[in-house]
C-alpha positions as CSV (number, residue, x, y, z in Angstrom):
1,M,-14.7,-9.1,-9.5
2,K,-14.8,-7.6,-6.0
3,A,-17.6,-9.9,-5.0
4,I,-15.6,-13.0,-6.0
5,N,-12.6,-11.8,-4.0
6,L,-14.8,-11.2,-1.0
7,N,-16.3,-14.6,-1.4
8,E,-12.9,-16.3,-1.6
9,S,-11.7,-14.4,1.4
10,H,-14.8,-15.5,3.3
11,I,-14.3,-19.1,2.3
12,R,-10.6,-18.9,3.3
13,K,-11.5,-17.6,6.8
14,K,-14.1,-20.4,7.2
15,T,-11.5,-23.0,6.2
16,I,-9.0,-21.6,8.8
17,Y,-11.7,-21.6,11.5
18,L,-12.6,-25.2,10.6
19,V,-9.0,-26.4,10.7
20,A,-8.4,-24.6,14.0
21,A,-11.5,-26.2,15.6
22,L,-10.6,-29.6,14.2
23,A,-7.0,-29.4,15.4
24,I,-8.0,-28.4,18.9
25,L,-10.6,-31.1,19.1
26,L,-8.2,-33.8,17.9
27,A,-5.7,-32.5,20.5
28,I,-8.0,-32.9,23.5
29,I,-9.7,-36.2,22.4
30,P,-7.3,-38.2,24.6
31,L,-9.0,-36.8,27.7
32,M,-12.2,-38.7,26.6
33,L,-10.5,-42.0,25.8
34,T,-9.5,-45.0,27.9
35,Q,-6.6,-47.3,27.6
36,P,-5.4,-48.9,25.4
37,I,-7.1,-46.7,22.8
38,Q,-5.8,-43.6,24.5
39,N,-2.1,-44.6,24.0
40,F,-2.8,-45.7,20.4
41,Y,-4.5,-42.4,19.6
42,M,-1.8,-40.3,21.1
43,N,0.9,-42.1,19.3
44,L,-1.0,-41.8,16.0
45,F,-1.6,-38.1,16.7
46,K,2.2,-37.5,17.3
47,I,3.0,-39.1,13.9
48,I,0.3,-37.7,11.7
49,I,0.0,-34.1,12.8
50,P,3.8,-33.4,12.5
51,L,3.8,-35.0,9.1
52,L,0.9,-32.8,8.1
53,T,2.7,-29.7,9.3
54,L,5.8,-30.7,7.5
55,F,3.7,-31.1,4.3
56,L,2.3,-27.6,4.7
57,I,5.8,-26.2,5.3
58,A,6.9,-27.9,2.1
59,R,4.1,-26.3,0.1
60,I,4.7,-22.9,1.6
61,H,8.4,-23.2,0.8
62,E,7.6,-24.1,-2.8
63,Y,5.0,-21.4,-3.6
64,K,5.5,-18.5,-1.2
65,A,7.8,-15.5,-1.2
66,D,11.3,-15.6,0.4
67,E,10.1,-14.2,3.7
68,Y,7.6,-17.0,4.0
69,R,10.2,-19.6,3.0
70,D,12.5,-18.4,5.7
71,V,9.8,-18.9,8.4
72,A,8.8,-22.3,6.9
73,F,12.5,-23.4,6.8
74,F,13.1,-22.9,10.5
75,L,9.7,-24.2,11.6
76,G,10.3,-27.3,9.4
77,I,13.7,-28.0,11.1
78,A,12.1,-27.6,14.6
79,I,9.1,-29.8,13.8
80,F,11.2,-32.5,12.1
81,L,13.5,-32.7,15.1
82,I,10.6,-33.0,17.5
83,W,8.9,-35.6,15.3
84,I,12.1,-37.7,15.2
85,G,12.3,-37.4,19.0
86,E,8.7,-38.6,19.3
87,I,9.2,-41.6,17.1
88,V,12.3,-42.7,18.9
89,S,10.7,-42.1,22.3
90,M,7.6,-44.2,21.3
91,Y,9.9,-47.0,20.2
92,Y,11.7,-47.2,23.5
93,R,8.4,-47.0,25.4
94,E,7.0,-49.8,23.4
95,I,10.0,-52.1,24.2
96,G,9.9,-51.1,27.8
97,E,13.3,-49.4,28.0
98,D,14.3,-45.9,29.3
99,T,14.7,-43.3,26.6
100,P,18.3,-42.5,25.8
101,F,19.8,-39.1,25.8
102,I,19.5,-38.9,22.0
103,V,15.8,-38.4,22.4
104,D,16.3,-35.4,24.6
105,L,19.0,-34.2,22.3
106,F,16.4,-34.0,19.4
107,Y,14.0,-32.1,21.7
108,I,16.8,-29.7,22.8
109,L,18.0,-29.0,19.3
110,A,14.4,-28.2,18.2
111,Y,14.5,-25.1,20.4
112,F,17.2,-23.4,18.5
113,P,15.4,-22.9,15.1
114,I,12.4,-21.5,17.1
115,F,14.8,-19.1,18.9
116,R,16.4,-18.1,15.6
117,L,13.0,-17.4,14.0
118,V,11.6,-15.5,17.0
119,I,14.7,-13.4,17.5
120,K,14.8,-12.4,13.9
121,Y,11.2,-11.3,14.2
122,V,11.3,-9.4,17.5
123,K,14.7,-7.8,17.0
124,P,13.3,-4.7,15.2
125,Y,10.7,-4.2,17.9
126,I,13.3,-4.5,20.6
127,G,15.3,-1.8,18.9
128,R,12.4,0.6,18.9
129,A,11.2,-0.2,22.5
130,E,12.1,1.9,25.5
131,K,15.0,0.6,27.5
132,R,13.2,1.1,30.7
133,S,10.2,-1.0,29.5
134,L,12.6,-3.7,28.4
135,V,14.4,-3.8,31.7
136,T,11.1,-4.0,33.6
137,L,9.9,-6.9,31.3
138,L,13.2,-8.8,31.7
139,V,13.1,-8.5,35.5
140,A,9.5,-9.6,35.6
141,L,10.2,-12.6,33.4
142,A,13.3,-13.5,35.5
143,A,11.2,-13.5,38.6
144,I,8.5,-15.6,37.0
145,S,11.1,-18.1,35.7
146,T,12.6,-18.3,39.2
147,L,9.2,-19.0,40.8
148,I,8.5,-21.8,38.2
149,F,11.8,-23.6,38.0
150,Y,13.5,-23.1,41.4
151,P,10.9,-25.2,43.3
152,L,11.4,-27.9,40.7
153,L,15.1,-28.0,41.1
154,H,14.8,-27.8,44.8
155,L,12.4,-30.8,44.8
156,M,14.8,-32.8,42.7
157,F,17.7,-32.1,45.0
158,S,15.6,-33.0,48.0
159,K,14.8,-36.3,46.5
160,N,18.5,-36.9,45.7
161,A,17.9,-37.1,42.0
162,G,20.7,-38.3,39.8
163,F,23.2,-35.8,38.2
164,Y,21.9,-36.7,34.8
165,D,18.3,-35.9,35.6
166,I,19.3,-32.6,37.3
167,F,21.5,-31.7,34.4
168,L,18.8,-32.5,31.9
169,V,16.1,-30.5,33.8
170,G,18.6,-27.6,34.1
171,I,19.1,-27.5,30.3
172,Y,15.3,-27.7,29.7
173,A,14.8,-25.0,32.3
174,M,17.2,-22.6,30.6
175,L,15.6,-23.3,27.2
176,D,12.1,-22.8,28.6
177,V,13.1,-19.6,30.2
178,G,14.3,-18.4,26.8
179,M,11.0,-19.5,25.4
180,L,9.1,-17.6,28.1
181,F,11.1,-14.4,27.1
182,A,10.3,-15.1,23.4
183,L,6.6,-15.6,24.3
184,A,6.5,-12.4,26.2
185,F,7.9,-10.4,23.3
186,L,5.5,-12.0,20.8
187,L,2.5,-11.3,23.0
188,L,3.7,-7.7,23.6
189,I,4.1,-7.1,19.9
190,Y,0.7,-8.6,19.2
191,Y,-0.8,-6.4,22.0
192,H,0.5,-3.3,20.2
193,K,-1.1,-4.6,16.9
194,E,2.2,-4.8,15.1
195,T,1.9,-8.5,14.1
196,S,-0.4,-11.0,12.4
197,P,-2.6,-13.9,13.7
198,F,0.2,-16.3,12.5
199,W,2.5,-15.1,15.2
200,L,-0.3,-15.3,17.8
201,A,-0.7,-18.9,16.8
202,I,3.1,-19.4,17.2
203,S,2.8,-17.7,20.6
204,F,0.3,-20.3,21.7
205,S,2.5,-23.1,20.4
206,V,5.4,-21.7,22.5
207,F,3.2,-21.4,25.5
208,F,1.9,-25.0,25.2
209,G,5.4,-26.3,24.6
210,V,6.7,-24.6,27.8
211,A,3.6,-25.5,29.8
212,G,4.1,-29.1,28.6
213,D,7.7,-29.2,29.8
214,I,6.9,-27.7,33.2
215,S,3.9,-30.0,33.7
216,Y,5.9,-33.1,32.7
217,F,8.8,-32.4,35.0
218,Y,6.6,-31.5,38.0
219,L,4.2,-34.4,37.6
220,N,7.1,-36.8,36.9
221,Q,8.8,-35.7,40.2
222,Y,5.6,-36.4,42.0
223,G,5.5,-39.9,40.5
224,I,2.6,-39.5,38.1
225,G,3.8,-41.9,35.4
226,E,5.2,-40.2,32.3
227,G,3.5,-36.9,33.3
228,G,0.0,-38.2,32.7
229,V,-2.4,-37.8,29.8
230,L,-2.8,-34.1,30.7
231,V,0.8,-33.4,29.6
232,E,0.2,-35.3,26.4
233,V,-2.8,-33.1,25.7
234,I,-0.8,-30.0,26.3
235,F,1.8,-31.1,23.8
236,N,-1.0,-32.0,21.4
237,L,-2.2,-28.4,21.7
238,M,1.3,-27.3,20.8
239,Y,1.1,-29.3,17.6
240,A,-2.4,-28.0,16.9
241,S,-1.2,-24.4,17.4
242,L,1.6,-25.0,14.9
243,L,-0.8,-26.5,12.4
244,I,-3.1,-23.5,12.8
245,A,-0.2,-21.1,12.3
246,L,0.9,-22.8,9.1
247,C,-2.6,-22.8,7.8
248,L,-2.7,-19.1,8.4
249,L,0.6,-18.7,6.7
250,A,-0.5,-20.7,3.7
251,S,-4.1,-19.5,3.6
252,E,-3.6,-17.4,0.5
253,K,-2.4,-20.4,-1.6
254,L,-3.4,-23.3,0.5
255,R,-3.3,-26.6,-1.5
256,L,-3.7,-29.9,0.1
257,I,-2.9,-32.0,-3.0
258,P,0.1,-31.9,-5.3
259,L,-0.3,-29.5,-8.2
260,S,-0.6,-30.7,-11.7
261,K,1.3,-29.1,-14.5
262,F,-1.8,-27.2,-15.5
263,E,-2.3,-25.9,-12.0
264,K,1.4,-24.9,-11.8
265,T,1.0,-23.0,-15.1
266,V,-2.1,-21.3,-13.8
267,G,-0.2,-20.5,-10.6
268,K,2.6,-18.9,-12.6
269,L,0.1,-17.0,-14.7
270,K,-1.5,-15.7,-11.6
271,E,1.8,-14.6,-10.2
272,K,2.6,-12.9,-13.5
273,I,-0.8,-11.1,-13.3
274,E,-0.1,-10.1,-9.8
275,E,3.3,-8.8,-10.8
276,T,1.7,-6.8,-13.7
277,E,-0.9,-5.4,-11.4
278,E,1.8,-4.4,-8.9
279,Q,3.8,-2.8,-11.7
280,I,0.7,-0.9,-12.9
281,R,0.0,0.3,-9.3
282,M,3.6,1.5,-9.0
283,E,3.4,3.3,-12.3
284,R,0.1,4.9,-11.3
285,E,1.7,6.0,-8.0
286,Q,4.7,7.4,-9.8
287,L,2.4,9.2,-12.3
288,L,0.3,10.7,-9.5
289,S,3.5,11.8,-7.7
290,I,4.5,13.6,-10.8
291,F,1.0,15.3,-10.9
292,E,1.5,16.3,-7.3
293,G,4.7,18.1,-8.2
294,I,3.1,20.2,-10.9
295,D,2.0,23.7,-9.9
296,E,-1.0,23.7,-12.3
297,P,-4.3,22.2,-11.3
298,I,-4.8,18.6,-12.4
299,Y,-7.8,16.4,-11.9
300,V,-9.4,13.1,-13.0
301,V,-13.2,12.7,-13.3
302,D,-15.5,9.8,-14.0
303,P,-17.4,10.9,-17.1
304,E,-20.4,8.8,-16.2
305,T,-21.0,10.0,-12.7
306,Y,-19.0,13.3,-12.9
307,E,-17.3,12.3,-9.6
308,I,-13.8,13.6,-9.0
309,L,-11.5,10.6,-8.7
310,Y,-8.2,12.5,-8.2
311,A,-7.1,16.1,-7.7
312,N,-3.5,17.3,-7.1
313,K,-2.3,19.7,-4.4
314,A,-2.6,22.7,-6.7
315,L,-6.3,22.0,-7.4
316,K,-7.1,21.2,-3.7
317,K,-5.5,24.5,-2.8
318,L,-8.0,26.3,-5.0
319,F,-11.1,24.4,-4.2
320,G,-10.5,22.6,-0.9
321,E,-9.0,19.4,0.4
322,D,-12.3,17.4,0.5
323,I,-13.3,17.5,-3.1
324,I,-12.7,13.8,-3.9
325,S,-15.9,12.0,-4.9
326,K,-17.8,15.3,-5.3
327,K,-19.4,16.4,-8.6
328,C,-17.0,18.3,-10.8
329,Y,-19.6,20.7,-12.2
330,K,-20.7,21.7,-8.6
331,T,-17.2,21.9,-7.2
332,F,-15.4,23.7,-10.1
333,Q,-18.2,25.8,-11.7
334,N,-20.9,26.0,-8.9
335,L,-23.5,24.5,-11.2
336,D,-26.3,22.2,-10.3
337,E,-26.0,20.1,-13.5
338,P,-23.3,19.1,-15.9
339,C,-21.7,22.0,-17.8
340,D,-23.1,22.6,-21.2
341,F,-19.6,23.3,-22.4
342,C,-18.3,19.9,-21.1
343,T,-15.7,18.4,-23.5
344,N,-16.3,14.8,-22.8
345,D,-17.6,14.1,-26.3
346,K,-14.4,15.5,-27.7
347,I,-12.0,13.2,-25.7
348,L,-14.0,10.0,-25.1
349,G,-15.8,7.4,-27.3
350,K,-14.4,7.6,-30.8
351,N,-12.1,10.4,-29.8
352,F,-10.6,8.5,-26.9
353,G,-6.8,9.1,-26.8
354,K,-7.1,12.5,-28.6
355,T,-6.1,15.7,-26.8
356,Y,-8.5,18.7,-26.8
357,V,-7.2,22.2,-25.9
358,W,-9.6,25.0,-25.0
359,E,-9.8,28.2,-22.9
360,W,-12.4,29.1,-20.3
361,Q,-13.0,31.5,-17.5
362,N,-13.9,29.7,-14.4
363,L,-17.3,30.7,-13.0
364,V,-16.2,30.4,-9.4
365,N,-12.8,32.2,-9.1
366,K,-13.2,34.2,-12.4
367,R,-9.8,33.2,-13.6
368,W,-8.9,32.1,-17.1
369,Y,-7.5,28.7,-17.8
370,R,-6.0,27.0,-20.9
371,C,-7.5,23.5,-20.4
372,I,-5.8,20.4,-21.9
373,D,-8.2,17.5,-21.8
374,R,-7.6,13.8,-22.6
375,G,-9.3,10.5,-22.0
376,I,-7.1,8.0,-20.1
377,K,-7.6,4.5,-18.6
378,W,-8.0,4.3,-14.8
379,P,-6.4,1.3,-13.0
380,D,-9.8,-0.4,-12.7
381,G,-10.3,-0.2,-16.5
382,R,-12.6,2.8,-16.7
383,E,-12.2,5.4,-19.3
384,V,-11.9,8.7,-17.4
385,R,-11.4,12.4,-18.1
386,Y,-8.0,13.9,-17.3
387,E,-7.5,17.6,-17.4
388,I,-4.6,20.0,-16.6
389,A,-5.7,23.6,-16.4
390,I,-3.0,26.2,-17.0
391,D,-3.7,29.6,-15.5
392,I,-3.6,32.2,-18.3
393,T,-5.4,35.0,-16.4
394,E,-2.3,37.3,-16.6
395,R,-2.0,36.6,-20.3
396,K,-5.7,37.3,-20.9
397,Q,-5.4,40.5,-18.9
398,A,-2.4,41.6,-21.0
399,E,-4.4,40.7,-24.2
400,E,-7.3,42.8,-23.0
401,K,-5.0,45.7,-22.3
402,M,-3.4,45.3,-25.7
403,K,-6.9,45.2,-27.3
404,R,-7.9,48.5,-25.5
405,A,-4.6,50.1,-26.5
406,L,-5.1,49.1,-30.2
407,E,-8.7,50.4,-30.0
408,Q,-7.4,53.7,-28.6
409,E,-4.8,53.9,-31.3
410,R,-7.3,53.3,-34.0
411,E,-9.6,56.0,-32.6
412,F,-6.6,58.4,-32.3
413,K,-5.8,57.8,-36.0
414,L,-9.3,58.4,-37.1
415,R,-9.6,61.6,-35.1
416,T,-6.2,62.7,-36.4
417,A,-7.2,62.0,-40.0
418,H,-10.3,64.0,-39.4
419,Y,-8.6,67.0,-37.9
420,F,-5.8,67.1,-40.4
421,F,-7.3,66.0,-43.7
422,N,-10.3,68.2,-43.6
423,P,-8.3,71.5,-43.4
424,I,-5.8,70.2,-46.0
425,V,-8.6,69.4,-48.5
426,I,-10.1,72.8,-47.9
427,A,-6.8,74.6,-48.3
428,K,-6.0,72.7,-51.5
429,G,-9.5,73.6,-52.8
430,Y,-9.0,77.3,-52.2
431,I,-5.5,77.2,-53.8
432,D,-7.0,75.6,-56.9
433,V,-9.6,78.4,-57.1
434,M,-7.1,81.2,-56.6
435,M,-4.8,79.8,-59.3
436,D,-7.4,80.5,-61.9
437,E,-7.7,84.2,-60.8
438,V,-4.1,85.3,-60.4
439,G,-1.2,85.9,-62.7
440,E,1.8,83.7,-63.4
441,E,4.0,85.0,-60.6
442,E,1.3,84.4,-58.0
443,K,0.5,81.0,-59.5
444,E,4.1,79.9,-58.9
445,K,3.8,81.0,-55.3
446,L,0.5,79.1,-54.9
447,K,2.0,76.0,-56.4
448,T,4.8,76.1,-53.9
449,I,2.2,76.4,-51.1
450,R,0.2,73.5,-52.6
451,R,3.3,71.3,-52.7
452,A,4.0,72.1,-49.0
453,I,0.5,71.1,-48.1
454,E,0.8,67.9,-50.1
455,R,4.0,67.1,-48.2
456,I,2.1,67.6,-44.9
457,E,-0.7,65.3,-46.3
458,R,1.8,62.5,-47.1
459,V,3.4,62.8,-43.7
460,V,0.0,62.6,-41.9
461,K,-1.0,59.6,-44.0
462,N,2.3,57.8,-43.1
463,V,1.7,58.6,-39.4
464,I,-1.8,57.2,-39.5
465,S,-1.2,54.1,-41.7
466,K,2.3,53.1,-40.7
467,G,3.1,55.1,-37.6
468,E,6.2,56.6,-39.3
469,I,7.1,60.3,-39.7
470,H,8.3,60.7,-43.3
471,E,6.9,61.7,-46.7
């Protein structure tokens, strides 16, 4: 099972690398083409790649969790607005007219979903960051933005550009400054290893988008057509980065064709299995947390290898923290081979599920334990040995003291019987002999003495047999 998972992961990574390489290659191909093929290819690229990204977004929104859907939703809005702007822009270029403000409006509106997405992501990091570091970063970004956009605006004023052009460039400049700030935070988070490759790809997309805008405006002011093929390639790289990001986001369940009913059923079953596995994992963690709170030693051992799979705090306190994966017979009993008193046969196999209780004095710490053993299922499906060992050393010591006390009592009774009964028997014998040799008056006196001796005999018997002082 593990080999299959590793293989799937390897194939998934290779697929992502292939998509990334292909997307970048398709983005830079215009540099190798000549007119009119170059224009045709760039127009085709701007139509197909956004459509492909929108398709991926739709698939992610359908099959991923809510957090992925949120990302897909805002990216989808941004890409759709850019795509509409590109289509309208291509139309006006083909008919030889200037692009109206509506095209720029689509581009401008596309910034805001990206802002919303990035702000939501970087907000927790900003809350944890030091204020001094944030201020330093903001000042540095402000300086960089000024160095980038001030010369552009100055150039436009020096050329007596129209109000509309200056206004439009000003809006783009403000939006691009915001994008630079977003890019800085994304890269900073990635540098601190608190993010995923998906956000790195988004960072590249933001970078190429801002770079494309800046290149376009500068080259356009210097009269190089519509910004030249270089600008188009930069924007193509922006689309390619978005495509790579979405492939990374969808890599776990990437499907390039619509799902059939059967595939949907399989997908639902897989989700159900994943939910069940997650529930089992949570139940296991809950069970282990309960074990951790118990003061008595608890451990789980693989009965095939005798390796310790789990030990709670109480057991680690007795035998050390690093006992996991060690042999149980060596760790607990200091033996070189499995214990001859091992109870695996009493709790596993045909006895699986039964509980076996026994007592044993540990060979290492010499303490007595009441062991409760049971076979249980481990999360990977193995039948393993579970044991809780209750320390009964004090009870055993008390039992031993009681045993010694009883032995002393028995010995005392035997000695008492010996010291009392022998003289009593002798006295009774002499009295019986004397009664045959004396007169009636003396016999009565001897009988009185004999009755007194018999009373003493009964008292001694009660003391020895019952521990009571009475006749």
